[in-house]
C-alpha angles and dihedrals in degrees: 000000000000123000119215116192118198117195107208137021103219123118095297099038093046090049090055091047097049095047093046089050088053097044102036100033113188095321089096133032118251114188125187119199117197131158091216125064095215137067115227129203092216099193090066093054084089088069092047087053092061099038097256096115136025127235088248090061093057101039142050137179113271101202099070092044092052093043089057090050095048093248120139113233121204117186100212143104122249115244105176145351124226103191093175097042115234141261092292102043137033099208121086116249144178123226116223136184117216118239099182110106098244093058103019112157096015117123131216136180116230117200117217143183092198128021126199117194106209096149093132120205136325107236095235100202087152088068088081118039111242095014123135142026095276106074093335137091104246135071131232141203095202093108132025090247092052091047091054090054090048092054092048090056091043091054091049089055091049091052091051091049091052085061090056099263119140120231136191119216120197120190130173140070126344101206140037094250103042126139129194095068086155094071092052091042090057094043095054091057091049090052089052090049095048092049091051090047089053091050095240104101093113089064094053131091108197119194131183116209121186146160090230117119088225134004111274096033093116091180090291098099091259125288140241112221139189112238128166093347098308138083120250133160133250091252094062092041093052095041091052090056091050095047093048089057099039094246118152123213143207118194135178087044133139115196104217103174139012124205125178104295095352136089122201115202142168124219128214092259089063097253122136122223143177129218125190118218142177095197127020129180109184126173111232126228116264128234136169116280093248099259112171129211129209133185127227092276091051096254116148109252096167091123091057096049100035135045118240090264090061097252118127121258115237137170095312133117105255096174112128112255139171114262091250090057097054115109142176087255089070090067123093122258107183100023091224119151110252090218101043117033095200094057125085136177123208138184117359090345094080120084113242113225094230142338120281093214113065113266109249128188133190121234085261091062096252114145109230107179135098125263118228120284115234103169137106117013096010091053092052094046091049091047093052093048092050091048090052091051093050090048092054094041091052092049092048092240091126136022097205131023115280103168110092138191108179115177085221089063103038135074132221135207126207124194109189114187120219095193135351108230109120092225102030104029122100136191138206108231120198132174125191129191119215109011092211108050117251108202093173092064097029105029097173101057105355092244138075105266092205091059099037113077145131135214137165128209149098093289090063089053091053088050090053091053093046093049091051092058095038093054093044089051091048094047090053088057092237118174112298094013093138094063093056119095118261 
């Protein structure tokens, strides 16, 4: 019997777990390690952050779902991996520290035959002084708890505005190298919608601030889309949404410090600026969770297994190259560790070989450009491919991974709501194929124009609502879940 240990139960880790439970049954042991007891459909945290959904609508308990599927659930956080075992045991293992109250602080070593690192990111609020809801001066929608706090502050502002007081809302990225602009992009439109619904929009100044070179970059180097029978770019698409709603924007900006009611930021031209705010929701930079690696003798090999940012190295080309030399072929396909063939990394946990958007630095040496997105559809596709490889490796059907999920060969769809009323809400719907541009196949724009498009309307909002309930249903392993799209 093989034991597969999955570190993390986010979109990618949970995808690996549910497919292995389906394909392997109870013939092999699948163990999921997660520091949190609940699964969270993160895209809908945006609605929690503006009071349009509850935490209960975007989360559920993992233990009973895994128990039904025959998957072992360990509520703990991973501390270190020992892919060669140690002096006392031959089998590889991972050391975890329990977070559930009855055993909090206790450590245990879990042996494995295959390890999947799906730990996701550390929300590195400390990367910008004063950033974040925990000891900082900004709010977040990265977790349900953060989203609740964001909504509480939002409602306080609305109450003050109903008394005739003016408020400034700033939404965007809180560091020069952030990713996940999409979450902030969606949130700013929901803030606009909620303020209009409350009848106080005329007393609000809403400002977008981002490390993107232009609006609509999203860490993907921008995009050309088909819309209404013609080709436009992501910049015009995004700017039109902002203009229609009276939202101002600041791009090419790196927030470098936050004080109560004041942002300090540097722009790509090297100038330093300040911006007052009453409410600020800024996405933090991401880093690896700090997982360590040790060889059989106990020597620290973290630098061999992980990139400097803490994300795990996989089958990608990490050789330094000029921007013009980067290609889709640099990106991983099987997500297998080059050093340990029974170790994989999925979702945000894997180290991208290079940014998709061109790296830009100010005259002061500050990098102000997005890092690559790896969430949502790509995370699920990667998780399923890794699960298929482990299934076939365990059965002996294959000797090396054959199932692939390169971001240079997969598309992604993003449905960003701009309000949540079923009759009045709208959504901006964008599809991109492939995620990583392929200029060899598509020399004009790097992407397939027939599969890369953008629209906005009520139908997109209905799709957003439907997807929320479909993915929650699927994640709970309800009947027929495996035939639903990931």
